VONUNU-197405 format. One record per residue (C-alpha): x, y, z. Coordinates in pm, whole numbers, plus 50000, padded with zeros to 5 digits. Example, Ala and Ser with C-alpha at 12.3 -4.5 7.8 and 13.67 -1.06 7.14 Angstrom:
% residues 2
NODE	51230	49550	50780
NODE	51367	49894	50714
//
This chain:
% residues 721
NODE	50388	49089	50101
NODE	50015	48941	50014
NODE	49896	48688	50225
NODE	49639	48416	50092
NODE	49333	48547	50006
NODE	49128	48378	50287
NODE	49379	48468	50548
NODE	49324	48810	50486
NODE	48970	48833	50439
NODE	48797	48536	50561
NODE	49015	48410	50840
NODE	49115	48037	50843
NODE	49263	47957	51154
NODE	49274	47951	51501
NODE	49249	47738	51860
NODE	48921	47873	51960
NODE	48787	47712	51645
NODE	48899	47369	51641
NODE	48778	47338	52017
NODE	48473	47573	51984
NODE	48228	47234	52029
NODE	48352	47077	52290
NODE	48427	47343	52516
NODE	48364	47639	52739
NODE	48500	47989	52683
NODE	48736	47960	53013
NODE	48863	47601	52919
NODE	48925	47708	52553
NODE	49110	47998	52703
NODE	49320	47773	52909
NODE	49371	47515	52614
NODE	49469	47789	52374
NODE	49739	47897	52667
NODE	49866	47542	52712
NODE	49881	47483	52318
NODE	50107	47869	52278
NODE	50333	47701	52538
NODE	50391	47379	52376
NODE	50547	47564	52030
NODE	50870	47566	52046
NODE	50893	47809	51745
NODE	50847	48151	51845
NODE	50690	48244	51543
NODE	50398	48039	51585
NODE	50377	48153	51987
NODE	50114	48375	52140
NODE	50244	48763	52210
NODE	50362	48843	52527
NODE	50462	49147	52718
NODE	50278	49504	52729
NODE	50008	49635	52565
NODE	49821	49301	52526
NODE	50109	49141	52398
NODE	50351	49251	52086
NODE	50545	49024	51824
NODE	50888	48876	51958
NODE	51042	49118	51642
NODE	51367	49057	51823
NODE	51361	48658	51865
NODE	51248	48621	51498
NODE	51494	48426	51269
NODE	51487	48302	50913
NODE	51523	47936	51017
NODE	51233	47947	51167
NODE	50980	48071	50896
NODE	50954	47699	50717
NODE	50821	47511	51001
NODE	50607	47779	51188
NODE	50417	47825	50874
NODE	50364	47453	50769
NODE	50282	47398	51114
NODE	50021	47711	51098
NODE	49869	47561	50800
NODE	49847	47248	50958
NODE	49637	47375	51243
NODE	49432	47603	51006
NODE	49319	47311	50778
NODE	49259	47115	51099
NODE	49029	47346	51239
NODE	48879	47403	50903
NODE	48792	47003	50877
NODE	48648	47064	51196
NODE	48395	47330	51098
NODE	48283	47167	50817
NODE	48260	46844	50980
NODE	48052	46997	51239
NODE	47725	46761	51287
NODE	47488	47028	51413
NODE	47319	47232	51111
NODE	47489	47546	51008
NODE	47459	47864	51179
NODE	47578	48195	51193
NODE	47761	48093	51498
NODE	47845	47772	51443
NODE	47984	47833	51083
NODE	48085	48178	51026
NODE	48172	48312	51321
NODE	48372	47988	51397
NODE	48556	48080	51113
NODE	48609	48454	51220
NODE	48750	48329	51547
NODE	48989	48157	51394
NODE	49319	48230	51264
NODE	49585	48273	51547
NODE	49853	48090	51487
NODE	49895	48120	51146
NODE	49838	48499	51178
NODE	50144	48551	51385
NODE	50375	48350	51153
NODE	50240	48619	50883
NODE	50337	48905	51061
NODE	50693	48784	51101
NODE	50697	48675	50731
NODE	50580	49012	50630
NODE	50860	49170	50788
NODE	51105	48914	50646
NODE	50981	48971	50327
NODE	50902	49362	50282
NODE	51153	49494	50559
NODE	51437	49233	50619
NODE	51466	49041	50316
NODE	51777	48824	50228
NODE	51873	48570	49954
NODE	51795	48299	50214
NODE	51447	48452	50309
NODE	51355	48433	49945
NODE	51470	48050	49890
NODE	51233	47979	50185
NODE	50966	48242	50043
NODE	51015	48051	49670
NODE	50928	47702	49803
NODE	50655	47817	50065
NODE	50456	47994	49784
NODE	50312	47688	49605
NODE	50162	47542	49954
NODE	50041	47829	50054
NODE	49856	47844	49786
NODE	49760	47481	49774
NODE	49651	47551	50124
NODE	49401	47826	50053
NODE	49289	47589	49751
NODE	49201	47307	50016
NODE	49001	47570	50224
NODE	48800	47755	49908
NODE	48749	47426	49769
NODE	48613	47250	50064
NODE	48272	47110	49925
NODE	48122	47074	50298
NODE	48238	47386	50459
NODE	48104	47579	50125
NODE	47799	47422	50132
NODE	47761	47520	50515
NODE	47844	47911	50424
NODE	47612	47899	50133
NODE	47313	47757	50384
NODE	47399	48004	50612
NODE	47398	48275	50324
NODE	47047	48181	50171
NODE	46895	48142	50519
NODE	46962	48512	50535
NODE	46819	48631	50248
NODE	46489	48502	50410
NODE	46558	48616	50707
NODE	46810	48880	50715
NODE	47119	48929	51003
NODE	47202	49228	51170
NODE	47311	49450	50940
NODE	47718	49366	51053
NODE	47626	49023	51006
NODE	47480	49007	50730
NODE	47779	49184	50578
NODE	48002	48926	50683
NODE	47762	48650	50517
NODE	47756	48804	50207
NODE	48133	48909	50203
NODE	48207	48570	50264
NODE	47984	48380	50071
NODE	48079	48601	49762
NODE	48480	48571	49792
NODE	48407	48191	49825
NODE	48215	48243	49516
NODE	48465	48405	49289
NODE	48763	48204	49403
NODE	48540	47840	49194
NODE	48335	47689	49541
NODE	48062	47637	49288
NODE	48309	47463	49019
NODE	48293	47092	48921
NODE	48537	46879	49046
NODE	48792	46913	48759
NODE	48715	47306	48669
NODE	48847	47289	49061
NODE	49123	47108	48993
NODE	49261	47307	48706
NODE	49195	47635	48943
NODE	49399	47487	49241
NODE	49702	47431	48994
NODE	49638	47732	48835
NODE	49671	47947	49164
NODE	49964	47742	49230
NODE	50175	47861	48926
NODE	50074	48172	48989
NODE	50174	48197	49368
NODE	50537	48093	49231
NODE	50547	48335	48965
NODE	50457	48645	49211
NODE	50735	48547	49398
NODE	50974	48542	49138
NODE	50845	48857	49011
NODE	50916	49042	49355
NODE	51210	48907	49402
NODE	51331	48991	49023
NODE	51260	49359	49103
NODE	51448	49339	49436
NODE	51755	49183	49288
NODE	51782	49478	49044
NODE	51733	49762	49309
NODE	52015	49568	49491
NODE	52244	49518	49231
NODE	52234	49863	49035
NODE	52370	50080	49181
NODE	52560	50408	49064
NODE	52908	50522	49224
NODE	53012	50838	49160
NODE	53332	51036	49227
NODE	53367	51406	49413
NODE	53407	51589	49053
NODE	53046	51441	48984
NODE	52853	51601	49241
NODE	52739	51915	49094
NODE	52416	52016	49165
NODE	52326	51809	49501
NODE	52286	51906	49800
NODE	52503	51853	50127
NODE	52305	51645	50326
NODE	52224	51379	50015
NODE	52626	51433	49945
NODE	52654	51312	50292
NODE	52424	51017	50294
NODE	52541	50905	49919
NODE	52907	50873	50076
NODE	52769	50697	50406
NODE	52557	50461	50167
NODE	52896	50414	49939
NODE	53112	50351	50276
NODE	52855	50064	50393
NODE	52856	49903	50076
NODE	53238	49870	50052
NODE	53348	50189	49849
NODE	53537	50438	50099
NODE	53553	50764	49901
NODE	53298	50744	49629
NODE	52903	50831	49673
NODE	52585	50555	49626
NODE	52284	50628	49432
NODE	52098	50360	49507
NODE	51833	50211	49264
NODE	51553	50325	49469
NODE	51290	50591	49436
NODE	51456	50782	49725
NODE	51769	50792	49562
NODE	51675	50851	49247
NODE	51433	51105	49221
NODE	51653	51368	49411
NODE	51938	51281	49194
NODE	51764	51341	48843
NODE	51605	51671	49025
NODE	51911	51831	49105
NODE	52249	51645	48941
NODE	52403	51866	48648
NODE	52570	51564	48493
NODE	52326	51475	48222
NODE	52470	51172	48154
NODE	52476	51068	48475
NODE	52106	51161	48494
NODE	52035	50937	48214
NODE	52212	50636	48367
NODE	52035	50649	48704
NODE	51733	50714	48492
NODE	51800	50411	48280
NODE	51874	50189	48553
NODE	51566	50253	48748
NODE	51297	50218	48469
NODE	51492	49919	48353
NODE	51442	49708	48635
NODE	51298	49339	48572
NODE	51351	49472	48194
NODE	51755	49384	48129
NODE	51697	49061	47927
NODE	51904	48816	48185
NODE	51784	48567	48432
NODE	51599	48850	48648
NODE	51382	48997	48343
NODE	51028	48984	48377
NODE	50849	49026	48046
NODE	50833	48625	47987
NODE	50671	48628	48396
NODE	50440	48876	48319
NODE	50294	48690	47999
NODE	50250	48384	48165
NODE	50035	48582	48447
NODE	49822	48716	48218
NODE	49742	48416	48054
NODE	49668	48181	48376
NODE	49480	48475	48533
NODE	49243	48482	48233
NODE	49239	48075	48179
NODE	49126	48072	48577
NODE	48865	48353	48539
NODE	48727	48163	48225
NODE	48665	47882	48498
NODE	48387	48102	48647
NODE	48220	48227	48302
NODE	48429	48560	48343
NODE	48546	48702	47977
NODE	48883	48849	48143
NODE	49026	48907	48470
NODE	48894	49280	48461
NODE	48512	49177	48471
NODE	48574	48949	48748
NODE	48815	49137	48980
NODE	48580	49443	48963
NODE	48244	49301	49042
NODE	48286	49395	49433
NODE	48438	49706	49377
NODE	48310	50086	49368
NODE	48355	50110	49035
NODE	48185	49744	48947
NODE	48304	49702	48588
NODE	48597	49791	48398
NODE	48427	50041	48122
NODE	48333	50261	48446
NODE	48721	50243	48572
NODE	48831	50330	48201
NODE	48570	50613	48146
NODE	48719	50768	48462
NODE	49074	50749	48323
NODE	49008	50836	47971
NODE	48792	51160	48099
NODE	49093	51277	48281
NODE	49369	51182	48027
NODE	49361	51452	47792
NODE	49359	51731	48019
NODE	49677	51547	48196
NODE	49863	51542	47855
NODE	49822	51818	47765
NODE	49922	51986	48054
NODE	50256	51803	47987
NODE	50284	51946	47628
NODE	50254	52285	47864
NODE	50521	52164	48087
NODE	50762	52067	47848
NODE	50743	52386	47611
NODE	50825	52593	47971
NODE	51122	52356	48021
NODE	51281	52323	47668
NODE	51232	52736	47662
NODE	51433	52748	48022
NODE	51680	52445	47854
NODE	51700	52729	47542
NODE	51743	53028	47763
NODE	52051	52882	47919
NODE	52217	52766	47611
NODE	52198	52403	47696
NODE	52149	52261	47331
NODE	51955	51959	47433
NODE	51581	51865	47317
NODE	51409	51756	47709
NODE	51403	51378	47756
NODE	51277	51183	48037
NODE	51590	51204	48217
NODE	51583	51575	48179
NODE	51181	51651	48309
NODE	51265	51677	48678
NODE	51569	51916	48659
NODE	51434	52130	48438
NODE	51086	52124	48572
NODE	51293	52259	48868
NODE	51403	52525	48656
NODE	51102	52626	48568
NODE	50957	52573	48935
NODE	51212	52841	49018
NODE	51149	53089	48727
NODE	50763	53107	48721
NODE	50695	53081	49103
NODE	51051	53168	49207
NODE	51047	52856	49414
NODE	51311	52607	49523
NODE	51271	52281	49607
NODE	51585	52289	49783
NODE	51490	52576	50006
NODE	51177	52434	50067
NODE	51336	52114	50186
NODE	51532	52312	50479
NODE	51187	52331	50635
NODE	51085	52002	50609
NODE	51222	51778	50876
NODE	51138	51444	50914
NODE	51107	51498	51306
NODE	50884	51785	51252
NODE	50686	51612	51020
NODE	50648	51313	51253
NODE	50482	51572	51488
NODE	50304	51735	51265
NODE	50102	51364	51206
NODE	50061	51398	51584
NODE	49928	51681	51592
NODE	49660	51650	51290
NODE	49534	51300	51462
NODE	49513	51450	51766
NODE	49314	51712	51614
NODE	49098	51481	51416
NODE	49053	51145	51598
NODE	49158	51286	51953
NODE	49458	51064	51954
NODE	49751	51103	52133
NODE	50104	50970	52069
NODE	50330	50861	52373
NODE	50708	50763	52281
NODE	50747	50404	52488
NODE	51040	50364	52629
NODE	51331	50263	52467
NODE	51361	49896	52485
NODE	51003	49800	52637
NODE	50890	49689	52291
NODE	51075	49436	52065
NODE	51146	49588	51728
NODE	51328	49423	51434
NODE	51585	49697	51358
NODE	51752	50009	51536
NODE	51629	50223	51346
NODE	51222	50117	51388
NODE	51080	50372	51690
NODE	50770	50314	51854
NODE	50482	50514	52000
NODE	50184	50431	52257
NODE	49884	50571	52088
NODE	49585	50650	52326
NODE	49235	50872	52349
NODE	49348	51198	52466
NODE	49051	51220	52713
NODE	48963	50888	52859
NODE	49377	50763	52879
NODE	49246	50469	52680
NODE	49498	50284	52501
NODE	49435	50232	52131
NODE	49739	50074	52025
NODE	50148	50095	51905
NODE	50262	50291	51591
NODE	50599	50171	51440
NODE	50799	50330	51200
NODE	51026	50179	50979
NODE	51140	50543	50803
NODE	51505	50462	50652
NODE	51606	50252	50315
NODE	51816	49949	50360
NODE	51970	49693	50176
NODE	51685	49415	50177
NODE	51405	49669	50198
NODE	51161	49707	49922
NODE	51139	50013	49797
NODE	50829	50262	49825
NODE	50622	50388	50118
NODE	50349	50158	50271
NODE	50132	50069	50621
NODE	50103	49746	50797
NODE	49879	49608	51038
NODE	50016	49346	51306
NODE	49731	49317	51486
NODE	49358	49462	51358
NODE	49104	49558	51606
NODE	48747	49407	51585
NODE	48549	49338	51898
NODE	48342	48989	51869
NODE	48550	48844	52163
NODE	48632	49119	52335
NODE	48769	49480	52236
NODE	49155	49425	52122
NODE	49416	49739	52061
NODE	49571	49768	51741
NODE	49950	49742	51622
NODE	50025	49921	51311
NODE	50336	50023	51128
NODE	50443	50302	50882
NODE	50739	50200	50625
NODE	50929	50440	50427
NODE	51230	50463	50216
NODE	51414	50797	50318
NODE	51756	50820	50278
NODE	51947	50806	50600
NODE	52126	51047	50719
NODE	52468	51078	50821
NODE	52549	51088	51198
NODE	52426	51430	51338
NODE	52253	51575	51013
NODE	51861	51587	50997
NODE	51690	51432	50802
NODE	51508	51672	50509
NODE	51227	51532	50272
NODE	51109	51685	49953
NODE	50702	51784	49946
NODE	50625	51509	49774
NODE	50793	51268	50022
NODE	50620	51464	50288
NODE	50252	51427	50087
NODE	50352	51052	50084
NODE	50449	51032	50459
NODE	50146	51209	50561
NODE	49944	50953	50303
NODE	50106	50634	50428
NODE	49977	50792	50806
NODE	49623	50789	50650
NODE	49652	50434	50620
NODE	49730	50356	50993
NODE	49468	50610	51111
NODE	49244	50422	50937
NODE	49349	50120	51092
NODE	49327	50278	51455
NODE	49016	50401	51444
NODE	48835	50064	51285
NODE	48480	50019	51485
NODE	48382	49680	51368
NODE	48285	49359	51521
NODE	48423	49103	51284
NODE	48755	49073	51145
NODE	48620	48992	50762
NODE	48495	49371	50817
NODE	48857	49492	50801
NODE	48907	49392	50481
NODE	48930	49678	50229
NODE	48748	49796	49919
NODE	49044	49867	49695
NODE	48933	50139	49510
NODE	48821	50247	49815
NODE	49051	50239	50062
NODE	49295	50483	49916
NODE	49051	50787	49954
NODE	49155	50769	50364
NODE	49492	50821	50295
NODE	49475	51026	50039
NODE	49257	51273	50205
NODE	49500	51325	50518
NODE	49745	51438	50240
NODE	49562	51783	50244
NODE	49606	51851	50630
NODE	49961	51856	50527
NODE	49916	52251	50349
NODE	49657	52333	50662
NODE	49850	52719	50798
NODE	49782	52505	51137
NODE	50011	52247	51037
NODE	50290	52469	50816
NODE	50254	52749	51105
NODE	50340	52492	51419
NODE	50614	52228	51225
NODE	50757	52391	50905
NODE	51057	52536	51089
NODE	51408	52561	50996
NODE	51611	52284	51032
NODE	51936	52499	51150
NODE	51741	52780	51313
NODE	51446	52670	51391
NODE	51269	52972	51232
NODE	50926	52939	51108
NODE	50922	52923	50724
NODE	50830	53256	50592
NODE	50531	53381	50465
NODE	50656	53483	50125
NODE	50763	53127	50061
NODE	50455	52974	50189
NODE	50237	53173	49941
NODE	50458	53025	49724
NODE	50393	52679	49780
NODE	50044	52736	49739
NODE	50049	52936	49399
NODE	50243	52636	49265
NODE	50042	52399	49419
NODE	49929	52238	49056
NODE	50263	52275	48904
NODE	50392	51985	48742
NODE	50026	51812	48766
NODE	50088	51695	48372
NODE	50394	51503	48478
NODE	50224	51331	48794
NODE	49858	51290	48659
NODE	50014	51129	48327
NODE	50274	50914	48452
NODE	50003	50811	48719
NODE	49717	50725	48441
NODE	49982	50578	48188
NODE	50028	50299	48459
NODE	49652	50277	48568
NODE	49538	50265	48203
NODE	49808	49992	48125
NODE	49713	49823	48402
NODE	49357	49786	48323
NODE	49400	49734	47923
NODE	49689	49466	47934
NODE	49391	49240	48177
NODE	49168	49347	47896
NODE	49377	49189	47587
NODE	49398	48845	47465
NODE	49723	48746	47638
NODE	49740	48483	47360
NODE	50120	48495	47242
NODE	50127	48840	47397
NODE	50503	48990	47378
NODE	50458	49238	47694
NODE	50736	49465	47569
NODE	50580	49585	47252
NODE	50245	49552	47388
NODE	50362	49879	47660
NODE	50469	50078	47373
NODE	50202	50017	47129
NODE	49989	50087	47357
NODE	50160	50419	47472
NODE	50217	50535	47093
NODE	49807	50466	47114
NODE	49711	50695	47394
NODE	49967	50928	47281
NODE	50201	50907	47567
NODE	50426	51247	47543
NODE	50782	51092	47444
NODE	50937	51329	47742
NODE	50822	51082	48053
NODE	50756	50710	48116
NODE	50492	50530	48307
NODE	50507	50583	48707
NODE	50563	50183	48715
NODE	50653	50031	48395
NODE	50521	49709	48329
NODE	50837	49489	48405
NODE	50843	49654	48767
NODE	50517	49676	48836
NODE	50496	49502	49168
NODE	50162	49681	49265
NODE	49989	49422	48985
NODE	50266	49131	48906
NODE	50401	49035	49250
NODE	50008	48960	49378
NODE	49679	49049	49291
NODE	49577	49314	49527
NODE	49581	49579	49301
NODE	49597	49398	48942
NODE	49301	49602	48756
NODE	49231	49798	49050
NODE	49563	50048	49022
NODE	49266	50300	48872
NODE	49149	50298	49232
NODE	49402	50584	49333
NODE	49207	50786	49098
NODE	48851	50696	49186
NODE	48957	50754	49535
NODE	49112	51116	49420
NODE	48745	51209	49347
NODE	48631	51119	49659
NODE	48917	51294	49834
NODE	48909	51626	49591
NODE	48496	51631	49680
NODE	48517	51552	50037
NODE	48815	51824	50072
NODE	48547	52048	49952
NODE	48343	51966	50229
NODE	48609	52102	50475
NODE	48689	52397	50293
NODE	48317	52477	50292
NODE	48295	52422	50663
NODE	48328	52712	50928
NODE	48643	52558	51122
NODE	48784	52497	50779
NODE	48999	52185	50779
NODE	48967	52141	51167
NODE	48589	52159	51195
NODE	48464	51966	51483
NODE	48143	51830	51298
NODE	48281	51804	51002
NODE	48572	51590	51184
NODE	48320	51389	51341
NODE	48129	51269	51010
NODE	48411	51218	50897
NODE	48584	50942	51192
NODE	48191	50784	51178
NODE	48128	50747	50837
NODE	48437	50752	50635
NODE	48728	50586	50860
NODE	48548	50344	51121
NODE	48338	50174	50923
NODE	48598	50007	50736
NODE	48361	49714	50537
NODE	48099	49736	50742
NODE	47851	49913	50523
NODE	47894	49926	50126
NODE	48147	50262	50061
NODE	47907	50428	49802
NODE	47636	50436	50119
NODE	47912	50561	50357
NODE	48026	50857	50105
NODE	47660	50958	50089
NODE	47614	50970	50435
NODE	47953	51150	50500
NODE	47876	51409	50208
NODE	47490	51437	50149
NODE	47534	51307	49774
NODE	47779	51133	49592
NODE	48117	51261	49521
NODE	48211	51479	49156
NODE	48455	51441	48887
NODE	48477	51816	48841
NODE	48605	51878	49220
NODE	48928	51686	49098
NODE	48986	51853	48778
NODE	48943	52174	48973
NODE	49211	51991	49190
NODE	49435	51961	48961
NODE	49420	52287	48765
NODE	49269	52112	48483
NODE	48972	52255	48277
NODE	48652	52160	48411
NODE	48408	52086	48097
NODE	48078	52006	48284
NODE	47875	52135	48589
//
């Protein structure tokens, strides 16, 4: 769920800002406390309880959302007007800091809104979400188009160009001014009006797109009978049986339309026709030619995005979006992707040849199709490396992996994770667990970590990290409330949660985002915002600790016997580390390239289905696999704007990741080298957006990152040095 951009990056509400010009700090605190008590709606109320206050997840109700959101917007706009109409000359304190200080009531509402959208969605909530989307867009436009407010921001910005402020203050001013400028603050009245209309239309389209995908995930379930379970593991079968029973299909086995259910089924099921059915359901989300089809929505989104940036004088959405990213231009992003693409598809052809040889040797009399790729790749893995993914899973227990996360955080960040007593912190679902995060030496509270591990109806697919409260220090230090959210298949009672190596890697990845939140050392809220092609770097880097000897030897133990994973099996895992890189790299790159090409193309009369087919043909996309996210279900790009023309960012970040990993590999202490770890925290995690990412990386590494490290990592030929 994506907040309006000003809540995320500029912060636009809060009682202190409203009264900042007429009362003392103590009076402000008293008024704020009194006002919070006046709210009957729990979603608006100040958080109370332990750990500096926590969200009242146990009291939130969908019926409170609309009122709370509308009241929050009302308060926010009153505060913004107060800042904009301040009769005093504009200064950093009375304009920028006042905006930074705002945000408290509506931000609290958004915490609950995000949970109800991503973790606990329902038809009732989706109706409210649809109703609120255009109102939230109008609200954002009223801020971005507030001429008096922007005049004050510009005055502070212009003054800072002559007499620079302190570094963190200057960064906030620059980011704030740039954001308003990119959102049309310099447009004339007629163009501003159209700009706001476009944003309003887009907000509704984004909500509808997301809800359409969720509909197809919830309603395309494949039910199996007992004679259709060939190849599936005992644990998977038990989980599928429980899900079917929960859905009123007792005696059957449910394969839900999510990656966590689809992926293992396609890897192990011996029933080819069922593999095709499950594959088709998953990759046809949003593309079923019914009222939930997303193709026309995407065409409309692309047209509106192009029209909007043309108002600002840009040729296309990509040019506008990338100006403040590390890549800077669409050409730079495309150059990186196309440098890797030929090696990726060449590797796919090798992988397919290996798979076809196995199928032929087995007498299967088939030609490899997309629904066969995972199944036969697993056969090749077993043949080439004598490595059975199902055997590896026996040593990948979710509980032990969680302990491994904590160990890694302790070694690199000096953090300690302690379970909070059950019931002492409200949660939104019984499956959610909470830990207190402290400094190992001082015992200082860093924050709370929430884990919501299991898939369920109403929860969006995938894995992600969220902050409920971010850290900044300009009004006093705050602790961080952060969560990780996964979609592991919930086990039958008494069974261990066993995950694949890929899922374990993702678990570490998302925890990297949480550590990025916890370790932030910034003064102002705006500096907690991320640069999209950089913020994935920190989380991708943390994935590397899963395969370190320390984690393997301490936490990868058999779920039944408790025996450590055999050294011979570890050796096989490491030897196979670049196995199937053709598949992984190509399915990702196809999505990232498609994202960019869609936004560079002329959207007039665009046929999305045709464009996808023709673009993939032009790229030479191997027919044996598909994009990781086909266009009609590409929520990263079309349920909001966070990753629009920015999905390439994972690969941009992966270059940094590969290069930084080599810094650890070269250090005397390896991946646990204290000096390199200290630089990691100081330059790559703590600053967030308080300094330019390229400068931060150079401070860590002593130079820019090199693409050759990425090619070596993936086992691709390195053509230049």
